[in-house]
C-alpha positions in Angstrom: -291.5 35.0 149.9 -289.5 38.2 149.4 -286.1 38.2 147.7 -284.5 38.8 151.1 -286.4 35.8 152.5 -284.9 33.7 149.7 -281.5 35.0 150.6 -281.9 34.1 154.3 -283.6 30.7 153.7 -280.3 28.9 154.0 -279.5 30.4 157.4 -278.0 33.6 158.8 -274.5 32.6 157.7 -275.6 32.5 154.0 -277.2 35.9 154.5 -273.9 37.3 155.8 -272.3 36.7 152.4 -272.0 39.9 150.4 -273.4 38.4 147.2 -276.6 37.5 148.9 -277.1 41.0 150.4 -276.2 42.7 147.1 -278.3 40.4 145.0 -281.3 41.1 147.1 -280.6 44.8 147.1 -280.3 44.9 143.3 -283.7 43.2 143.1 -285.1 45.9 145.3 -283.6 48.6 143.2 -285.4 47.5 140.0 -288.6 46.4 141.7 -291.6 48.2 140.3 -293.7 47.4 143.3 -292.6 50.4 145.3 -294.0 49.5 148.8 -292.3 46.1 148.4 -289.1 47.8 147.4 -289.3 50.0 150.5 -289.9 47.0 152.8 -287.1 44.9 151.3 -284.6 47.8 151.3 -285.3 48.5 155.0 -284.8 44.8 155.9 -281.5 44.6 154.0 -280.4 47.9 155.7 -281.0 46.3 159.1 -279.1 43.2 158.2 -276.2 45.1 156.7 -275.9 47.3 159.8 -275.9 44.2 162.1 -273.0 42.8 160.0 -271.1 46.1 160.1 -271.4 46.6 156.3 -271.9 50.4 156.4 -271.6 50.7 152.6 -274.3 48.2 151.9 -276.5 49.6 154.7 -276.3 53.1 153.2 -276.9 51.7 149.7 -280.1 50.1 151.0 -281.1 53.3 152.7 -280.8 55.3 149.5 -282.8 52.6 147.7 -285.5 52.9 150.3 -285.6 56.7 150.1 -285.7 56.5 146.3 -288.7 54.2 146.3 -290.4 56.3 149.0 -289.9 59.5 147.0 -291.6 57.9 144.0 -294.6 56.7 146.0 -295.6 58.4 149.3 -293.0 61.1 149.3 -290.3 61.8 151.9 -289.0 65.2 153.0 -285.6 64.2 154.3 -284.5 62.5 151.1 -282.4 65.5 149.9 -280.6 66.1 153.2 -279.9 62.4 153.7 -278.9 61.8 150.1 -276.4 64.7 150.3 -275.0 63.3 153.5 -274.6 59.8 152.2 -273.0 61.2 148.9 -270.4 63.0 151.0 -269.5 59.7 152.7 -269.5 57.8 149.4 -267.2 60.4 147.8 -264.8 60.3 150.8 -264.7 56.5 150.6 -264.3 56.4 146.8 -267.5 54.3 146.5 -268.6 55.1 143.0 -271.5 52.6 143.1 -273.1 54.3 146.2 -272.3 57.8 144.8 -274.2 56.9 141.6 -277.3 55.9 143.5 -277.1 59.1 145.6 -276.8 61.3 142.5 -279.8 59.4 141.0 -281.9 60.2 144.1 -280.8 63.8 144.3 -281.5 64.2 140.6 -285.1 63.0 141.0 -285.7 65.1 144.1 -284.4 68.3 142.3 -286.5 67.6 139.2 -289.6 67.2 141.4 -288.8 70.4 143.2 -288.4 72.3 139.8 -284.7 72.7 140.1 -284.2 71.3 136.6 -280.5 72.3 136.1 -279.4 70.6 139.3 -281.7 67.7 138.6 -280.2 67.1 135.1 -276.7 67.4 136.4 -277.2 64.9 139.2 -279.0 62.4 137.0 -276.3 62.6 134.4 -273.5 62.1 136.9 -275.4 59.1 138.2 -275.1 57.4 134.8 -271.4 58.5 134.5 -270.5 56.7 137.7 -272.0 53.3 136.6 -269.2 50.8 135.9 -271.0 48.3 133.6 -271.4 45.6 136.3 -275.0 46.9 137.1 -278.0 45.1 135.8 -279.2 46.3 132.4 -282.6 47.1 133.9 -281.0 49.5 136.4 -278.9 51.2 133.8 -282.1 51.7 131.7 -283.9 53.1 134.8 -281.1 55.6 135.5 -280.9 56.6 131.8 -284.7 57.2 131.9 -284.3 59.5 134.9 -281.4 61.3 133.1 -283.6 61.9 130.1 -286.4 63.3 132.3 -283.8 65.7 133.9 -282.5 66.8 130.5 -286.0 67.5 129.2 -286.8 69.5 132.4 -283.5 71.5 132.0 -284.5 72.6 128.5 -282.0 70.2 126.7 -284.5 68.2 124.6 -281.9 67.1 122.0 -279.8 65.4 124.7 -283.0 64.1 126.3 -284.2 62.4 123.1 -280.7 60.9 122.5 -280.6 59.4 126.0 -284.2 58.1 125.7 -283.2 56.3 122.5 -280.2 54.7 124.2 -282.5 53.6 127.1 -285.0 52.3 124.5 -282.4 50.0 123.0 -281.9 48.5 126.4 -285.6 48.2 127.0 -286.0 46.4 123.7 -283.2 44.0 124.5 -284.8 43.3 127.8 -288.2 42.9 126.0 -289.5 45.3 128.7 -292.6 46.7 127.2 -293.5 48.7 130.3 -290.2 50.5 130.3 -290.6 51.1 126.5 -294.0 52.7 127.3 -292.6 54.9 130.0 -289.7 56.1 127.8 -292.0 56.8 124.9 -294.5 58.6 127.1 -291.8 60.9 128.7 -290.3 61.7 125.3 -293.8 62.4 123.8 -294.7 64.9 126.5 -291.3 66.6 126.1 -291.7 66.9 122.4 -295.2 68.4 122.8 -293.9 70.9 125.4 -291.2 71.9 122.9 -293.7 72.1 120.0 -291.7 69.5 118.2 -294.6 67.7 116.4 -292.4 65.4 114.2 -290.6 64.2 117.2 -293.8 63.7 119.1 -295.2 61.7 116.2 -292.2 59.4 116.2 -292.7 58.6 119.8 -296.5 58.1 119.3 -295.5 55.5 116.7 -293.5 53.7 119.3 -296.4 53.9 121.7 -298.7 52.4 119.1 -296.3 49.5 118.7 -296.2 48.9 122.4 -300.0 48.9 122.7 -300.3 46.5 119.7 -297.8 44.1 121.4 -299.3 44.6 124.9 -302.9 46.0 124.9 -303.0 45.8 128.7 -300.5 48.7 128.8 -302.9 51.1 127.0 -304.4 52.2 130.3 -301.0 53.3 131.6 -300.6 55.4 128.4 -303.9 57.1 128.7 -302.3 60.4 129.6 -300.6 60.4 126.1 -303.9 59.6 124.4 -305.7 62.2 126.4 -303.2 64.9 125.9 -303.1 64.3 122.1 -306.9 64.8 122.0 -306.8 67.9 124.2 -304.1 69.4 122.1 -306.1 68.8 119.0 -309.2 70.4 120.6 -311.1 67.2 121.0 -312.2 67.1 124.7 -315.0 64.7 123.9 -312.5 62.1 122.5 -310.3 62.8 125.6 -313.3 62.1 127.8 -313.9 58.7 126.0 -310.3 57.7 127.0 -310.9 59.1 130.5 -314.2 57.1 130.9 -312.4 53.9 129.6 -309.4 54.1 131.9 -309.7 56.9 134.4 -306.8 59.2 135.3 -305.7 57.0 138.2 -304.8 54.1 135.9 -301.3 54.0 137.4 -301.6 55.3 141.0 -298.0 54.2 141.8 -296.5 56.6 139.2 -294.3 59.5 140.3 -296.0 62.4 142.1 -295.3 65.0 139.3 -296.9 62.6 136.8 -300.0 62.2 138.9 -300.3 66.0 139.4 -299.9 66.5 135.6 -302.7 64.1 135.0 -305.0 65.9 137.4 -304.2 69.1 135.5 -305.0 67.4 132.2 -308.3 66.2 133.7 -309.2 69.8 134.7 -308.5 70.9 131.1 -310.8 68.3 129.8 -313.6 69.3 132.1 -313.0 72.9 131.3 -313.2 72.2 127.6 -316.5 70.4 128.1 -317.9 73.1 130.3 -317.8 70.9 133.5 -316.5 73.8 135.7 -317.2 72.2 139.1 -315.4 69.0 138.1 -312.5 71.1 136.7 -312.2 72.9 140.0 -312.2 69.6 141.9 -309.4 68.2 139.7 -307.3 71.4 140.2 -307.8 71.1 144.0 -306.6 67.5 143.8 -303.6 68.5 141.8 -302.8 71.3 144.3 -302.7 68.7 147.1 -300.0 66.8 145.3 -298.2 70.0 144.5 -298.0 71.1 148.1 -297.1 67.6 149.4 -294.3 67.1 147.0 -293.3 70.8 146.3 -293.9 70.6 142.6 -293.2 74.2 141.7 -293.3 74.0 137.9 -296.7 72.2 137.8 -298.0 74.6 140.5 -297.5 77.6 138.2 -299.5 75.8 135.5 -302.3 74.9 137.9 -302.4 78.6 139.0 -302.8 79.6 135.3 -305.5 77.1 134.8 -307.4 78.4 137.9 -307.4 81.9 136.3 -308.8 80.4 133.1 -311.5 78.6 135.1 -312.4 81.8 137.1 -312.9 83.6 133.8 -315.1 80.8 132.5 -317.2 81.1 135.7 -317.6 84.9 135.1 -315.5 85.8 138.1 -313.3 88.2 136.1 -312.0 89.9 139.2 -310.7 86.7 140.6 -309.4 85.7 137.2 -307.5 89.0 137.0 -306.1 88.5 140.5 -305.0 84.9 139.7 -303.4 86.1 136.5 -301.5 88.8 138.5 -300.4 86.2 141.0 -299.3 83.8 138.2 -297.4 86.5 136.3 -296.0 87.8 139.5 -294.7 84.4 140.4 -293.4 84.0 136.9 -291.6 87.4 137.1 -290.1 86.6 140.5 -288.7 83.4 139.0 -287.4 85.4 135.9 -285.7 87.9 138.2 -284.2 85.1 140.3 -283.0 83.4 137.1 -281.3 86.7 135.9 -279.7 87.2 139.3 -278.2 83.7 139.1 -277.4 83.8 135.4 -273.7 83.0 136.1 -274.8 80.1 138.3 -277.2 78.9 135.6 -274.6 79.0 132.9 -272.2 77.2 135.2 -274.8 74.6 135.9 -275.5 74.2 132.2 -271.8 73.8 131.5 -271.7 71.2 134.2 -274.6 69.3 132.7 -272.9 69.4 129.3 -269.6 68.2 130.8 -271.4 65.5 132.7 -273.0 64.3 129.5 -269.6 64.1 127.9 -268.2 62.3 130.9 -271.1 59.8 130.8 -270.4 59.1 127.1 -266.7 58.7 127.7 -267.4 56.4 130.7 -269.8 54.3 128.6 -267.2 54.0 125.9 -264.6 53.0 128.4 -266.9 50.4 129.9 -267.3 48.8 126.4 -263.5 48.2 126.1 -261.7 45.1 127.5 -259.1 46.5 129.9 -256.5 43.8 129.0 -256.6 43.7 125.2 -258.0 47.2 124.7 -260.5 45.9 122.1 -264.3 46.0 122.4 -265.8 43.6 125.0 -269.1 41.9 125.6 -270.7 45.2 126.6 -269.9 46.6 123.1 -271.4 43.5 121.6 -274.7 44.1 123.5 -274.8 47.8 122.6 -273.5 47.8 119.0 -274.1 44.4 117.4 -277.9 44.8 117.1 -277.4 48.0 115.1 -274.9 46.2 112.8 -277.2 43.3 112.2 -280.2 45.6 111.7 -278.2 47.5 109.0 -277.6 44.2 107.3 -281.3 43.5 107.3 -282.4 46.8 105.8 -279.9 48.0 103.2 -280.1 45.1 100.8 -276.3 44.6 100.5 -274.3 41.4 100.7 -275.1 38.9 103.4 -273.4 39.7 106.7 -271.7 37.1 108.9 -270.0 36.8 112.2 -267.8 34.2 113.9 -267.0 33.2 117.4 -263.3 32.1 117.9 -262.0 30.1 120.9 -258.3 29.4 121.4 -257.8 25.7 121.7 -256.5 24.3 125.0 -255.7 27.8 126.3 -255.9 26.6 129.9 -252.6 24.7 129.3 -250.9 28.0 128.5 -251.9 29.4 131.9 -251.1 26.2 133.7 -247.6 25.7 132.1 -246.3 29.2 131.7 -248.3 31.3 134.2 -251.2 33.8 133.9 -248.9 36.6 132.9 -247.9 34.6 129.8 -251.5 33.9 129.2 -252.3 37.6 129.3 -249.5 38.2 126.8 -250.9 35.6 124.4 -254.4 37.2 124.6 -253.1 40.7 123.9 -251.1 39.4 120.9 -254.0 37.4 119.5 -256.3 40.4 119.8 -253.8 42.6 117.9 -253.4 39.8 115.3 -257.1 39.4 114.7 -257.6 43.2 114.2 -255.0 43.1 111.4 -256.6 40.2 109.6 -257.9 41.2 106.2 -261.7 40.9 105.9 -262.4 41.2 109.7 -264.4 44.4 110.3 -264.7 44.2 114.1 -263.1 42.2 116.9 -264.4 41.9 120.5 -263.3 39.8 123.4 -266.4 38.1 124.8 -264.9 35.7 127.3 -261.6 34.5 128.7 -260.1 33.2 125.4 -263.2 33.8 123.2 -263.4 36.4 120.6 -266.3 37.7 118.3 -265.4 38.5 114.7 -267.7 40.6 112.6 -266.7 39.8 109.0 -266.5 42.2 106.1 -269.6 41.7 103.9 -267.7 42.3 100.7 -265.0 39.7 101.4 -264.9 36.0 100.8 -266.1 35.2 104.4 -265.1 31.5 104.4 -261.7 32.5 103.0 -261.3 35.1 105.7 -262.0 32.6 108.5 -259.5 30.1 107.0 -256.9 32.8 106.8 -257.5 33.7 110.4 -256.9 30.1 111.4 -253.7 30.0 109.4 -252.4 33.3 110.8 -252.9 32.0 114.3 -251.0 28.8 113.5 -248.0 30.9 112.3 -247.7 32.9 115.4 -244.5 32.2 117.4 -243.8 32.8 121.1 -240.1 32.7 121.8 -240.4 35.0 124.8 -242.7 32.4 126.4 -241.5 29.0 125.0 -240.2 27.9 121.7 -242.5 24.9 121.7 -245.7 27.0 122.2 -248.1 26.9 119.2 -251.6 28.1 119.1 -254.7 26.9 117.2 -258.3 28.0 117.4 -261.8 26.7 116.7 -264.3 28.9 115.0 -268.1 28.8 114.6 -269.6 30.9 111.8 -273.2 32.3 111.5 -274.6 34.0 108.4 -277.4 36.6 108.7 -280.6 35.7 106.9 -283.8 37.8 106.6 -285.4 38.1 110.0 -282.4 36.9 111.9 -282.0 38.6 115.4 -278.8 39.1 117.3 -279.5 36.4 119.9 -280.3 33.8 117.2 -277.1 34.7 115.2 -274.9 34.4 118.3 -276.5 31.0 119.3 -275.9 29.6 115.8 -272.2 30.7 115.9 -271.9 29.2 119.4 -273.4 25.9 118.2 -271.0 25.8 115.3 -268.1 26.6 117.5 -268.8 23.6 119.7 -269.2 21.4 116.6 -265.7 22.5 115.5 -264.3 21.5 118.9 -266.1 18.1 118.8 -264.8 17.5 115.3 -261.1 17.9 116.4 -260.5 21.7 116.9 -258.2 23.8 114.7 -261.1 24.3 112.2 -264.1 26.4 111.3 -267.7 25.1 111.1 -270.6 27.0 109.5 -272.2 27.9 106.3 -269.9 27.8 103.3 
């Protein structure tokens, strides 16, 4: 049963509800089975059109084109994506615009238009609002990194890759970790950054150790490392073990690159006929998907092969063609130098906007303090630093205002909002509290100062809240809170620490509220 079938199982009226359509569509967006993603997106598009939901129908169409472009290819994706982007921009639909930019970014990267590809991919991330699934954000960050690598901005590309890697690790998505590390490894090798390449190989080794079945999909990394080191025999061992079509559903440019690698292996081993066959197969992919950059590399490899076959005239002609093409591209680049610099500036500005947008998404709009998104992004790094630097034991606490619903019920939601804003400001000023984040309606996370008397800090927080007065709301309003504390121990992970704090919070409530429970 497809996700759409599941959405419609309860009847057509259930399907008409927006959450069912969007839930099914988000499933299709992150589906790694590309033919299935195409089929589900097409079905959702048809249903959305029948319901008059143009926005969802266009979103489904872009999802379908995105999956098609990564599998069988589609020639109208750029034109259609541009048209839908214009509609989304006019309607102020940032969600749909983000998906359009992601599609256009990928299509431009495939076509060798790296500056435009990087800009579109970066804007796609900028337009995310934090409500998307983490797996989709990781997917778009991965695409952004590829665009930045292609545009000659490896530093930015590695930074984005590491941000996506944190998401992949939180999701425990080893396949995504493998993809990110593989992309970054190839970029590092292209830029002759051996130390960077080695760091990503270490990640790949960890992935393979955790999931040996993924080694086949990483065979291109293993093969390239052997080819680069002048070990074609070792590369052939990997080839014989897995074959170059270990992941046939991968993106066209990756499949063409693998065929090129295969040709280089055969050339190094003296298998000239097999090298030519691999180059021909790469050429078919290049022509089908208009892979200009890889096409130039294949042309150069053909010249090397012709020289190895003793056909020096053809090798000379191919080299002339290759260098002629390279020169034409150089001249074109000089002619459009202003445009190039403008595009580079746009990429840089788009990266800054993306960083600003991500920072904004991590702030609670009411209290202006960090929110759950900040906790997901930053708390793992804080806990990791506690684990590795050997300092005092770190601790955190979850605080929940007691009977807060009564405030809203008796005095109104505006009064409730005033209370939350004031409590957030109060908590930030409490001595010994390093970070404060709002993680629920009236629930706050406190990261405690490691050097402070943590139990004393929590008790002081409780006393400070008891002393708050609310004359502008009602003279009889007093607040108390319940707190659950968790202390970091060797090997503690973020999820485990939060669970312990949450359990202790509910113990505090069961034991009468207005108290803290946790390790002393």
